[in-house]
C-alpha positions as a printed Julia matrix, in Angstrom:
191×3 Matrix{Float64}:
  -2.45  64.33  -43.6
   0.58  66.46  -44.51
   1.01  68.95  -47.31
   0.69  66.48  -50.15
  -2.96  65.63  -50.94
  -3.87  61.97  -51.17
  -4.8   60.84  -54.67
  -6.68  57.58  -54.18
  -9.64  56.48  -52.12
  -7.49  53.61  -50.85
  -5.03  56.16  -49.38
  -7.86  57.79  -47.45
  -9.15  54.4   -46.31
  -5.73  53.44  -44.98
  -5.36  56.78  -43.18
  -8.84  56.37  -41.7
  -7.92  52.85  -40.55
  -4.95  54.44  -38.8
  -7.36  56.75  -36.95
  -7.06  59.87  -39.13
 -10.37  61.68  -38.61
  -9.71  64.04  -41.55
  -9.33  61.12  -43.97
 -12.51  59.56  -42.59
 -14.34  62.88  -42.95
 -13.21  63.04  -46.59
 -14.64  59.55  -47.24
 -17.91  60.5   -45.58
 -18.15  63.85  -47.4
 -17.69  62.07  -50.73
 -20.72  59.89  -49.97
 -22.91  61.95  -47.61
 -25.7   62.87  -50.03
 -26.29  59.34  -51.24
 -26.0   57.95  -47.7
 -28.74  60.28  -46.5
 -30.81  59.4   -49.55
 -30.46  55.67  -48.82
 -31.36  56.15  -45.16
 -34.33  58.3   -46.06
 -35.59  55.74  -48.58
 -35.83  53.2   -45.77
 -36.93  55.4   -42.87
 -39.11  57.85  -44.85
 -38.47  60.73  -42.44
 -35.51  63.02  -43.03
 -34.76  63.92  -39.4
 -34.97  60.26  -38.38
 -32.71  59.29  -41.3
 -30.17  61.97  -40.29
 -30.06  60.67  -36.71
 -29.65  57.05  -37.74
 -27.04  58.01  -40.33
 -25.02  59.91  -37.75
 -25.03  56.92  -35.4
 -24.18  54.56  -38.26
 -21.21  56.71  -39.33
 -19.82  56.54  -35.8
 -20.14  52.76  -36.12
 -18.35  52.9   -39.48
 -15.48  54.9   -37.99
 -15.02  52.31  -35.26
 -15.34  49.39  -37.7
 -13.22  50.76  -40.55
 -10.28  48.69  -39.33
 -12.31  45.58  -40.16
 -12.78  46.67  -43.79
 -10.82  44.02  -45.73
 -11.18  45.55  -49.21
 -12.74  42.38  -50.65
 -15.51  44.61  -51.96
 -15.53  48.3   -52.75
 -15.54  50.72  -49.85
 -18.87  52.14  -51.0
 -20.49  48.7   -51.05
 -19.19  48.02  -47.53
 -20.33  51.46  -46.34
 -23.79  51.13  -47.91
 -24.26  47.75  -46.23
 -23.57  49.2   -42.77
 -25.91  52.16  -43.36
 -28.68  49.95  -44.78
 -28.4   47.44  -41.93
 -28.43  50.26  -39.36
 -31.62  51.66  -40.89
 -33.4   48.3   -40.95
 -32.31  47.63  -37.36
 -33.74  51.01  -36.36
 -37.04  50.13  -38.06
 -37.23  46.98  -35.96
 -36.65  48.98  -32.77
 -39.34  51.55  -33.45
 -42.77  50.27  -32.54
 -44.47  53.41  -33.77
 -43.02  53.18  -37.28
 -46.43  52.87  -38.94
 -47.65  56.09  -37.3
 -44.54  57.93  -38.48
 -44.96  56.53  -41.99
 -48.55  57.75  -42.16
 -47.55  61.2   -40.88
 -44.84  61.42  -43.54
 -47.37  60.63  -46.28
 -49.6   63.47  -45.14
 -46.7   65.94  -45.21
 -45.45  65.02  -48.68
 -45.47  67.51  -51.53
 -48.79  67.66  -53.32
 -49.47  68.34  -56.95
 -49.0   72.01  -57.81
 -50.04  73.53  -61.1
 -47.18  75.2   -62.99
 -47.22  76.79  -66.4
 -43.41  76.95  -66.57
 -41.15  73.9   -66.77
 -40.17  72.49  -63.41
 -36.88  73.71  -62.04
 -34.25  71.25  -60.83
 -35.04  71.88  -57.16
 -38.75  71.29  -57.77
 -38.02  68.11  -59.7
 -35.92  66.84  -56.82
 -38.77  67.48  -54.35
 -41.31  65.66  -56.51
 -38.98  62.73  -57.1
 -38.29  62.52  -53.36
 -42.02  62.63  -52.61
 -42.67  59.8   -55.09
 -39.81  57.72  -53.67
 -41.13  58.28  -50.15
 -44.44  56.7   -51.16
 -42.77  53.5   -52.34
 -42.08  50.46  -50.21
 -38.73  50.85  -48.43
 -37.06  48.06  -50.42
 -38.24  49.45  -53.76
 -37.06  52.99  -52.97
 -33.72  51.71  -51.68
 -33.09  49.54  -54.72
 -34.0   52.3   -57.18
 -31.54  54.62  -55.45
 -28.76  52.04  -55.36
 -29.27  51.09  -59.01
 -29.84  54.51  -60.56
 -28.19  57.01  -58.22
 -25.29  54.9   -56.93
 -25.0   53.09  -60.26
 -24.43  49.74  -58.56
 -24.87  46.51  -60.48
 -27.38  43.92  -59.32
 -24.46  41.91  -57.9
 -23.13  44.9   -55.96
 -26.62  45.63  -54.65
 -26.91  42.01  -53.49
 -23.61  42.4   -51.68
 -24.67  45.71  -50.09
 -28.13  44.64  -48.99
 -27.92  40.9   -48.54
 -30.95  40.55  -50.85
 -31.12  37.75  -53.41
 -30.58  38.82  -57.04
 -34.07  37.61  -58.01
 -35.64  39.82  -55.32
 -33.57  42.78  -56.51
 -34.65  42.35  -60.12
 -38.31  41.89  -59.15
 -38.32  44.88  -56.79
 -36.54  47.08  -59.34
 -39.18  46.18  -61.91
 -42.05  46.83  -59.49
 -40.31  49.91  -58.14
 -40.07  51.5   -61.59
 -43.77  50.92  -62.21
 -44.82  52.15  -58.77
 -42.49  55.16  -58.96
 -44.07  56.24  -62.24
 -47.59  55.81  -60.79
 -46.71  57.85  -57.71
 -45.1   60.58  -59.78
 -48.13  60.69  -62.07
 -50.35  61.0   -59.0
 -48.33  63.96  -57.75
 -47.78  65.75  -61.06
 -50.57  64.66  -63.35
 -49.85  65.91  -66.88
 -46.69  67.71  -65.78
 -44.9   64.37  -65.49
 -43.6   64.85  -69.05
 -41.38  67.66  -67.75
 -39.56  65.27  -65.38
 -39.45  62.06  -67.43
């Protein structure tokens, strides 16, 4: 990449299109946490999500030359990751068994007299998201964590705008119920 650092995402994208693995790694590193979060919201199992994400990123590296910049890079990237996760769900016949096992292993309500620390909050939020339907968890993450508009979410997922709005509404309600079930009265410390 030379001595001069690149200033724009578009510079990194162009370098990655030219086969520069360091530029591609930069693009991935900028998005890795949210990508894992999106994968985990669909697959519900962290190790499974990590495996699928790794395979999907290899796919992204090979397909980056086809990125036409009609949408944002993140929207294009999210779409590939989301599609890869849903395709993996279709392949796995034992998905329901894995989903049930994940529910059993989720964080349970723990009594605390002190306010919840950031790391604890993150665990409880993740546990509540893991209990939601895959579409609801995915849409909440895209809307609130990725800060995508409904239109950008539609472009990333292929979902209709009406479905997105409905699932976001239901997702908020179900998320609060799940969080209340995990934390009880301590929910005030998170919300």
